[in-house]
BALOLUM-358540 format. One record per residue: residue in three letters; x negated, y, z negated of N, C-alpha, C, CB in turn. Coordinates in steps of 0.2 Angstrom, whole numbers, always signed. Glycine has a CB too. Layout:
BEGIN
{site "ALA", {X, Y, Z}, {X, Y, Z}, {X, Y, Z}, {X, Y, Z}}
...
! end
This chain:
BEGIN
{site "MET", {-492, +321, -1008}, {-486, +321, -1004}, {-486, +315, -999}, {-484, +327, -1000}}
{site "THR", {-482, +310, -999}, {-482, +304, -995}, {-480, +307, -988}, {-478, +299, -998}}
{site "GLY", {-483, +304, -983}, {-481, +306, -976}, {-482, +313, -974}, {-474, +305, -975}}
{site "ALA", {-487, +317, -978}, {-488, +324, -976}, {-496, +325, -976}, {-485, +328, -982}}
{site "VAL", {-497, +330, -972}, {-504, +333, -971}, {-504, +340, -972}, {-507, +331, -964}}
{site "PRO", {-509, +343, -975}, {-509, +350, -977}, {-509, +354, -970}, {-514, +352, -981}}
{site "ALA", {-505, +359, -970}, {-505, +364, -964}, {-511, +368, -964}, {-499, +368, -964}}
{site "THR", {-515, +369, -959}, {-521, +373, -959}, {-520, +379, -954}, {-527, +369, -957}}
{site "SER", {-515, +379, -950}, {-515, +384, -945}, {-509, +389, -946}, {-513, +381, -938}}
{site "ARG", {-510, +395, -944}, {-505, +400, -944}, {-503, +402, -952}, {-498, +398, -941}}
{site "GLY", {-507, +401, -956}, {-506, +403, -963}, {-500, +400, -967}, {-506, +410, -964}}
{site "SER", {-497, +394, -964}, {-491, +391, -967}, {-493, +388, -973}, {-488, +386, -962}}
{site "ILE", {-488, +389, -978}, {-489, +386, -985}, {-485, +379, -985}, {-486, +390, -990}}
{site "VAL", {-481, +378, -979}, {-477, +372, -978}, {-482, +366, -976}, {-471, +373, -974}}
{site "THR", {-481, +360, -979}, {-485, +355, -976}, {-482, +352, -970}, {-486, +349, -982}}
{site "HIS", {-486, +349, -966}, {-484, +346, -960}, {-482, +338, -962}, {-489, +346, -954}}
{site "LEU", {-476, +337, -961}, {-473, +330, -962}, {-473, +326, -956}, {-466, +330, -965}}
{site "TYR", {-475, +319, -957}, {-474, +314, -952}, {-467, +312, -952}, {-479, +308, -953}}
{site "LEU", {-463, +315, -948}, {-456, +314, -948}, {-454, +307, -946}, {-453, +319, -943}}
{site "ASN", {-458, +304, -942}, {-457, +297, -940}, {-457, +292, -947}, {-462, +295, -935}}
{site "THR", {-461, +294, -952}, {-461, +290, -958}, {-457, +293, -963}, {-468, +290, -960}}
{site "THR", {-455, +299, -964}, {-451, +302, -969}, {-444, +300, -967}, {-452, +309, -970}}
{site "GLN", {-442, +300, -961}, {-435, +299, -959}, {-435, +295, -952}, {-431, +306, -958}}
{site "PRO", {-437, +288, -953}, {-438, +284, -947}, {-431, +284, -943}, {-440, +278, -949}}
{site "ALA", {-426, +283, -946}, {-420, +282, -942}, {-418, +289, -937}, {-414, +281, -946}}
{site "ALA", {-419, +295, -940}, {-418, +301, -936}, {-424, +301, -930}, {-419, +307, -941}}
{site "TYR", {-430, +299, -932}, {-435, +299, -927}, {-433, +294, -921}, {-442, +296, -930}}
{site "LYS", {-430, +288, -923}, {-428, +283, -918}, {-422, +286, -914}, {-426, +276, -921}}
{site "ALA", {-418, +290, -917}, {-412, +293, -913}, {-415, +298, -908}, {-407, +296, -918}}
{site "LEU", {-420, +302, -910}, {-423, +307, -906}, {-426, +303, -900}, {-428, +311, -909}}
{site "GLU", {-430, +298, -901}, {-433, +294, -896}, {-427, +291, -891}, {-436, +287, -899}}
{site "GLY", {-421, +289, -894}, {-416, +287, -889}, {-413, +293, -885}, {-410, +285, -893}}
{site "LEU", {-413, +299, -888}, {-411, +305, -885}, {-416, +307, -879}, {-410, +311, -889}}
{site "SER", {-422, +306, -881}, {-427, +307, -876}, {-427, +302, -870}, {-434, +307, -879}}
{site "GLY", {-426, +296, -872}, {-425, +291, -866}, {-419, +293, -862}, {-424, +284, -870}}
{site "GLU", {-414, +295, -865}, {-408, +297, -861}, {-409, +303, -856}, {-402, +298, -865}}
{site "ALA", {-413, +308, -859}, {-415, +313, -855}, {-419, +311, -849}, {-419, +319, -859}}
{site "HIS", {-424, +307, -850}, {-428, +304, -845}, {-424, +300, -840}, {-434, +300, -848}}
{site "ALA", {-419, +296, -842}, {-415, +292, -838}, {-411, +297, -833}, {-410, +288, -842}}
{site "ALA", {-408, +303, -837}, {-404, +308, -833}, {-409, +311, -827}, {-402, +313, -838}}
{site "CYS", {-415, +312, -829}, {-419, +315, -824}, {-420, +310, -818}, {-426, +317, -827}}
{site "ALA", {-421, +304, -820}, {-422, +299, -814}, {-416, +299, -810}, {-424, +292, -817}}
{site "ALA", {-410, +298, -814}, {-404, +298, -810}, {-402, +304, -806}, {-398, +297, -815}}
{site "ALA", {-405, +310, -808}, {-404, +316, -804}, {-409, +316, -798}, {-404, +322, -809}}
{site "GLY", {-413, +311, -798}, {-418, +312, -792}, {-424, +316, -793}, {-414, +314, -786}}
{site "LEU", {-425, +318, -800}, {-431, +322, -801}, {-437, +318, -801}, {-431, +325, -808}}
{site "ASP", {-443, +320, -798}, {-449, +317, -797}, {-452, +316, -804}, {-454, +321, -792}}
{site "PRO", {-455, +310, -805}, {-459, +309, -812}, {-464, +315, -813}, {-462, +303, -812}}
{site "LEU", {-467, +317, -808}, {-472, +322, -809}, {-469, +329, -811}, {-476, +324, -802}}
{site "LEU", {-463, +330, -809}, {-459, +336, -811}, {-458, +336, -819}, {-453, +337, -807}}
{site "VAL", {-455, +330, -821}, {-454, +328, -828}, {-460, +330, -832}, {-452, +321, -829}}
{site "GLU", {-466, +328, -830}, {-472, +329, -833}, {-474, +336, -833}, {-478, +325, -830}}
{site "LEU", {-473, +340, -828}, {-475, +347, -827}, {-470, +351, -833}, {-473, +350, -820}}
{site "VAL", {-464, +349, -833}, {-459, +352, -838}, {-462, +350, -845}, {-452, +350, -837}}
{site "ASN", {-463, +344, -846}, {-466, +342, -853}, {-472, +346, -855}, {-467, +335, -853}}
{site "ILE", {-477, +347, -850}, {-483, +350, -851}, {-482, +358, -852}, {-488, +350, -845}}
{site "ARG", {-477, +361, -848}, {-476, +368, -849}, {-473, +370, -856}, {-472, +371, -843}}
{site "VAL", {-468, +366, -858}, {-464, +367, -864}, {-469, +366, -870}, {-458, +362, -865}}
{site "SER", {-473, +361, -869}, {-478, +359, -874}, {-483, +365, -875}, {-482, +353, -873}}
{site "GLN", {-485, +368, -869}, {-489, +374, -869}, {-486, +380, -873}, {-491, +376, -862}}
{site "LEU", {-480, +381, -872}, {-476, +386, -875}, {-475, +385, -882}, {-469, +387, -872}}
{site "ASN", {-475, +379, -884}, {-474, +377, -891}, {-480, +376, -895}, {-469, +371, -892}}
{site "GLY", {-486, +376, -891}, {-492, +375, -894}, {-493, +368, -897}, {-493, +380, -900}}
{site "CYS", {-491, +363, -894}, {-491, +356, -896}, {-497, +352, -892}, {-485, +352, -895}}
{site "ALA", {-503, +352, -896}, {-509, +349, -893}, {-508, +341, -891}, {-515, +350, -897}}
{site "PHE", {-504, +338, -896}, {-503, +331, -895}, {-499, +329, -889}, {-499, +328, -901}}
{site "CYS", {-494, +333, -888}, {-490, +332, -882}, {-493, +334, -875}, {-483, +336, -882}}
{site "LEU", {-497, +340, -876}, {-501, +342, -870}, {-506, +336, -868}, {-505, +348, -872}}
{site "ARG", {-509, +334, -873}, {-514, +328, -871}, {-510, +322, -868}, {-518, +326, -877}}
{site "MET", {-505, +320, -871}, {-501, +314, -869}, {-498, +315, -862}, {-496, +313, -873}}
{site "HIS", {-495, +321, -861}, {-491, +322, -854}, {-496, +324, -849}, {-486, +328, -855}}
{site "THR", {-502, +327, -850}, {-507, +328, -845}, {-510, +322, -843}, {-513, +333, -848}}
{site "ARG", {-511, +317, -847}, {-514, +311, -845}, {-508, +307, -841}, {-515, +306, -852}}
{site "ASP", {-502, +307, -843}, {-497, +304, -839}, {-496, +307, -833}, {-490, +305, -843}}
{site "ALA", {-497, +314, -832}, {-496, +317, -825}, {-502, +315, -821}, {-496, +325, -826}}
{site "LEU", {-508, +314, -824}, {-514, +312, -820}, {-513, +305, -817}, {-520, +313, -824}}
{site "ALA", {-510, +301, -822}, {-509, +294, -820}, {-503, +293, -815}, {-506, +290, -826}}
{site "HIS", {-499, +298, -814}, {-494, +298, -809}, {-496, +301, -803}, {-487, +302, -811}}
{site "GLY", {-502, +303, -803}, {-505, +306, -796}, {-505, +314, -796}, {-502, +304, -791}}
{site "GLU", {-504, +317, -802}, {-504, +325, -802}, {-512, +327, -801}, {-502, +328, -808}}
{site "THR", {-512, +333, -798}, {-519, +335, -796}, {-522, +340, -802}, {-519, +339, -790}}
{site "THR", {-528, +340, -803}, {-531, +344, -808}, {-530, +352, -806}, {-538, +343, -809}}
{site "ASP", {-530, +353, -800}, {-528, +360, -798}, {-522, +363, -800}, {-529, +361, -790}}
{site "ARG", {-516, +359, -799}, {-510, +361, -801}, {-509, +361, -809}, {-504, +356, -799}}
{site "LEU", {-512, +356, -812}, {-512, +356, -820}, {-516, +362, -822}, {-516, +349, -822}}
{site "ALA", {-521, +364, -819}, {-525, +370, -821}, {-521, +376, -821}, {-531, +371, -817}}
{site "VAL", {-516, +377, -817}, {-512, +383, -816}, {-505, +383, -818}, {-513, +385, -809}}
{site "VAL", {-503, +377, -821}, {-496, +376, -823}, {-494, +382, -828}, {-495, +369, -826}}
{site "ALA", {-499, +384, -832}, {-497, +389, -837}, {-496, +396, -834}, {-503, +390, -842}}
{site "ALA", {-497, +397, -828}, {-496, +403, -824}, {-493, +401, -817}, {-502, +407, -823}}
{site "TRP", {-488, +396, -817}, {-485, +393, -811}, {-482, +398, -806}, {-480, +388, -813}}
{site "TRP", {-479, +404, -809}, {-476, +409, -805}, {-481, +413, -801}, {-472, +413, -809}}
{site "GLU", {-488, +412, -803}, {-493, +416, -799}, {-496, +412, -794}, {-498, +418, -804}}
{site "SER", {-494, +405, -793}, {-497, +400, -789}, {-493, +398, -783}, {-499, +394, -793}}
{site "GLN", {-496, +396, -778}, {-492, +394, -772}, {-492, +386, -772}, {-494, +396, -766}}
{site "TYR", {-494, +383, -778}, {-494, +376, -778}, {-488, +372, -779}, {-499, +374, -784}}
{site "PHE", {-483, +376, -782}, {-477, +373, -784}, {-471, +374, -779}, {-475, +375, -791}}
{site "THR", {-467, +369, -778}, {-461, +369, -774}, {-455, +373, -777}, {-458, +362, -772}}
{site "PRO", {-450, +375, -773}, {-445, +379, -776}, {-441, +375, -782}, {-440, +380, -771}}
{site "VAL", {-441, +368, -781}, {-437, +364, -786}, {-442, +364, -792}, {-436, +357, -784}}
{site "GLU", {-448, +363, -792}, {-453, +364, -798}, {-452, +371, -801}, {-460, +362, -796}}
{site "ARG", {-452, +376, -797}, {-452, +383, -800}, {-446, +384, -803}, {-453, +388, -794}}
{site "ALA", {-440, +381, -801}, {-434, +382, -804}, {-434, +378, -811}, {-428, +380, -800}}
{site "ALA", {-436, +372, -811}, {-436, +368, -817}, {-441, +371, -822}, {-439, +361, -815}}
{site "LEU", {-447, +374, -820}, {-451, +377, -825}, {-448, +383, -828}, {-458, +378, -821}}
{site "ALA", {-445, +387, -824}, {-442, +393, -826}, {-436, +391, -831}, {-439, +397, -820}}
{site "LEU", {-432, +386, -829}, {-427, +384, -834}, {-429, +382, -840}, {-422, +379, -830}}
{site "ALA", {-434, +378, -840}, {-437, +375, -846}, {-440, +381, -851}, {-443, +370, -844}}
{site "GLU", {-443, +386, -847}, {-446, +391, -851}, {-440, +395, -855}, {-450, +396, -847}}
{site "GLN", {-435, +396, -851}, {-429, +400, -853}, {-426, +396, -860}, {-424, +401, -848}}
{site "ILE", {-426, +390, -859}, {-423, +386, -865}, {-428, +386, -871}, {-421, +379, -863}}
{site "THR", {-434, +386, -869}, {-439, +385, -875}, {-440, +392, -878}, {-446, +383, -872}}
{site "THR", {-440, +397, -875}, {-442, +403, -878}, {-436, +408, -881}, {-446, +407, -873}}
{site "MET", {-431, +405, -883}, {-426, +409, -886}, {-428, +412, -892}, {-420, +404, -888}}
{site "ALA", {-428, +419, -893}, {-431, +423, -898}, {-427, +422, -905}, {-430, +430, -896}}
{site "VAL", {-431, +422, -910}, {-428, +421, -917}, {-432, +426, -921}, {-429, +414, -920}}
{site "PRO", {-429, +430, -925}, {-433, +435, -929}, {-437, +431, -934}, {-428, +440, -933}}
{site "GLU", {-442, +434, -936}, {-447, +432, -941}, {-444, +431, -948}, {-454, +436, -942}}
{site "ARG", {-445, +426, -952}, {-442, +425, -958}, {-447, +424, -963}, {-436, +419, -958}}
{site "PRO", {-446, +425, -970}, {-451, +423, -975}, {-452, +416, -975}, {-449, +426, -982}}
{site "GLN", {-458, +414, -978}, {-460, +407, -979}, {-456, +404, -984}, {-467, +406, -980}}
{site "PRO", {-453, +398, -984}, {-449, +395, -989}, {-454, +393, -995}, {-446, +389, -987}}
{site "ASP", {-451, +392, -1001}, {-454, +389, -1007}, {-455, +381, -1006}, {-451, +391, -1013}}
{site "ARG", {-461, +379, -1004}, {-462, +372, -1002}, {-460, +367, -1008}, {-469, +371, -1000}}
{site "ASP", {-461, +370, -1014}, {-460, +365, -1020}, {-453, +364, -1022}, {-464, +368, -1026}}
{site "ALA", {-448, +368, -1018}, {-441, +367, -1020}, {-438, +361, -1017}, {-438, +374, -1017}}
{site "LEU", {-442, +358, -1012}, {-439, +352, -1009}, {-444, +346, -1010}, {-438, +353, -1001}}
{site "THR", {-441, +340, -1011}, {-445, +334, -1011}, {-447, +332, -1004}, {-441, +328, -1014}}
{site "ASP", {-451, +328, -1003}, {-453, +326, -996}, {-447, +323, -992}, {-459, +320, -996}}
{site "GLU", {-443, +319, -996}, {-437, +316, -992}, {-432, +322, -990}, {-434, +312, -997}}
{site "GLN", {-431, +327, -995}, {-427, +333, -993}, {-430, +337, -987}, {-426, +337, -999}}
{site "ALA", {-437, +338, -988}, {-440, +342, -982}, {-439, +338, -976}, {-447, +343, -984}}
{site "GLY", {-440, +332, -976}, {-440, +328, -970}, {-433, +328, -967}, {-442, +321, -971}}
{site "ALA", {-428, +327, -971}, {-421, +328, -969}, {-419, +335, -966}, {-416, +326, -975}}
{site "VAL", {-421, +340, -970}, {-420, +347, -967}, {-423, +348, -960}, {-422, +352, -972}}
{site "SER", {-430, +345, -960}, {-433, +346, -954}, {-430, +343, -948}, {-440, +343, -954}}
{site "TRP", {-427, +336, -949}, {-423, +333, -944}, {-417, +337, -942}, {-422, +326, -946}}
{site "LEU", {-414, +339, -947}, {-408, +343, -946}, {-409, +349, -942}, {-405, +346, -953}}
{site "ALA", {-415, +353, -943}, {-417, +358, -939}, {-418, +356, -932}, {-423, +362, -942}}
{site "VAL", {-422, +351, -931}, {-424, +348, -925}, {-417, +346, -921}, {-428, +342, -925}}
{site "THR", {-413, +343, -924}, {-407, +341, -920}, {-402, +347, -919}, {-403, +336, -924}}
{site "ILE", {-401, +352, -923}, {-397, +357, -922}, {-400, +362, -916}, {-396, +361, -928}}
{site "ASN", {-407, +362, -916}, {-410, +365, -911}, {-409, +362, -904}, {-418, +366, -912}}
{site "ALA", {-409, +356, -904}, {-407, +352, -898}, {-400, +353, -896}, {-408, +344, -899}}
{site "TRP", {-395, +353, -901}, {-388, +354, -899}, {-387, +361, -897}, {-384, +352, -905}}
{site "ASN", {-390, +366, -900}, {-390, +373, -899}, {-392, +374, -891}, {-394, +377, -903}}
{site "ARG", {-398, +371, -890}, {-400, +372, -883}, {-396, +369, -878}, {-407, +369, -882}}
{site "VAL", {-393, +363, -879}, {-388, +360, -875}, {-382, +364, -874}, {-386, +353, -878}}
{site "ALA", {-379, +367, -879}, {-373, +371, -879}, {-375, +378, -875}, {-371, +373, -886}}
{site "ILE", {-380, +381, -877}, {-382, +387, -873}, {-383, +386, -866}, {-388, +391, -877}}
{site "THR", {-387, +381, -864}, {-389, +379, -858}, {-383, +378, -854}, {-394, +374, -857}}
{site "SER", {-378, +374, -857}, {-372, +372, -854}, {-366, +378, -853}, {-369, +366, -857}}
{site "HIS", {-368, +383, -857}, {-363, +389, -857}, {-356, +386, -859}, {-363, +392, -851}}
{site "TYR", {-356, +382, -864}, {-349, +380, -867}, {-345, +386, -869}, {-350, +375, -873}}
{site "PRO", {-339, +386, -867}, {-334, +392, -870}, {-333, +392, -877}, {-328, +391, -866}}
{site "VAL", {-333, +398, -880}, {-332, +399, -887}, {-325, +402, -887}, {-338, +402, -890}}
{site "HIS", {-320, +399, -890}, {-314, +402, -891}, {-312, +405, -898}, {-308, +398, -888}}
! end
């Protein structure tokens, strides 16, 4: 499979695709969305350290080692302390975090941990790499839009 590496964790039969290579335009669009989100944080007056704390906590919840490493390094570069980084996984048990940070971390957790029932594993051979990449991006983007809509409490008529 081009652009894929075998999955070795959680017993998944689905290969891990490098979505940046299987669907580069979708990846670039997500980069743009991320840039807009960061710009919105800056425009809202959120401290860059808070942005990194949220990135770290969400990455912990999602089990993303790549993002944990990247955002921990970024937080340290912005002047974050090792004490606060050591306890961000249990922020509510610590007195290190401000009310704004606590609220942001709680909101990020609420958005990230929306419950979904367990489903059977898909038949990986049913999709080509291109199709799997496209469906993966579709799932990524609808997750983003779902979370925007749920967080925003858009009315449903």
